[in-house]
C-alpha positions, 0 to 999 in steps of 0.5 A: 225469950218469951214465957211461952217456950213454943213461941220460938219459930218451929215446924211440927209435922205429925207422924205415926212411927217411932221415934219422933225426930228433933231436927237441929240446923247448922249456922245460918239455917232455919227450921226448914233446913233439915226437913228434907232428911225426914224422907230419907231417914224416917218418912212416917216419923213425927218431926219437930224442927226449931230455929236457933234463937241466937243471931250471929251477923244475921245467921241463926244459931243455937248458941253464941260463940266467942270466935270460930271454934271457941264456944261461949259455954255459959250461953250453951248451958242457957240455950240447952236449958231453954231447948229442954223447956221447949221440948217439954212444952212440945210434948204436951202440945203435940202428944209426944211421949216425954224423952222419946226424941232422937235429935238429928243435928248438923254442925251447930245443931249437933253441938246443941244436941250434945249439950242437951244430952249432957245437961238434960239426958231425960230430954232425948232417947238418942242422937245423930250428930253430924259434923259434931264438936265437943260442946264443953271443954270441961265435963258436965258432972252427970255420971252414968246419966246417959245409960240406955241412950244411943248416939251416932257420930257422923264426922268427915275425916277431913273436917277442919272443925269437927276433927278426929280429935274432936270426934274422939273427945266427944265420944269419950265424954258421952261414953263416960256417962254410959252412952252407947256411942257409934262412930260413922266416919266418911271421906269428906269435910264439914258436910252431910254425906248422902252416902251415910243416910241409909246407915243413919236410917237403920240406926234411928229405926233401932232407937225407935224399936219398942218406944211407942 
């Protein structure tokens, strides 16, 4: 990766309301994939949407996996560190208060957001995790580091990858560090359910209250 973190492909859209959104796409997406969510979730918010820097058979991802459902955890740590550096550089360039981002990630992007919370809790104010799995089989040793962070996990109850067991384990990992975790299950699989967008919008607004 370049010495300049901001050289990674990304989209920046300025805005006037809090909180700024960090959009993290799923496998095979790119920096434009989730931009449509802004209109549904926070149309006046600043948005930063980077592209994952790992390629899997031509598909962009935020970190490597050994096979489907089995993550390369050493690579997750490396990529989470890189993403934290990218956010710090973006805060300076785009005049965003440090650590005020709310990550909105889908699938691989949701897993990257969870890893970022666990390794660099100072980088985010909160997160919306869509179709999210557990990023680390073993806990990252950062007790109480997520106090004051709000997390919404939005997983389908018939998701073959982000299963109910994955959901409960992820929630427990985050709560063990004092994160305020809410679960928003829905009837469906590994997807973004449009019916949940109004609830997610309310959640993001509460995270943004008083931040800017």
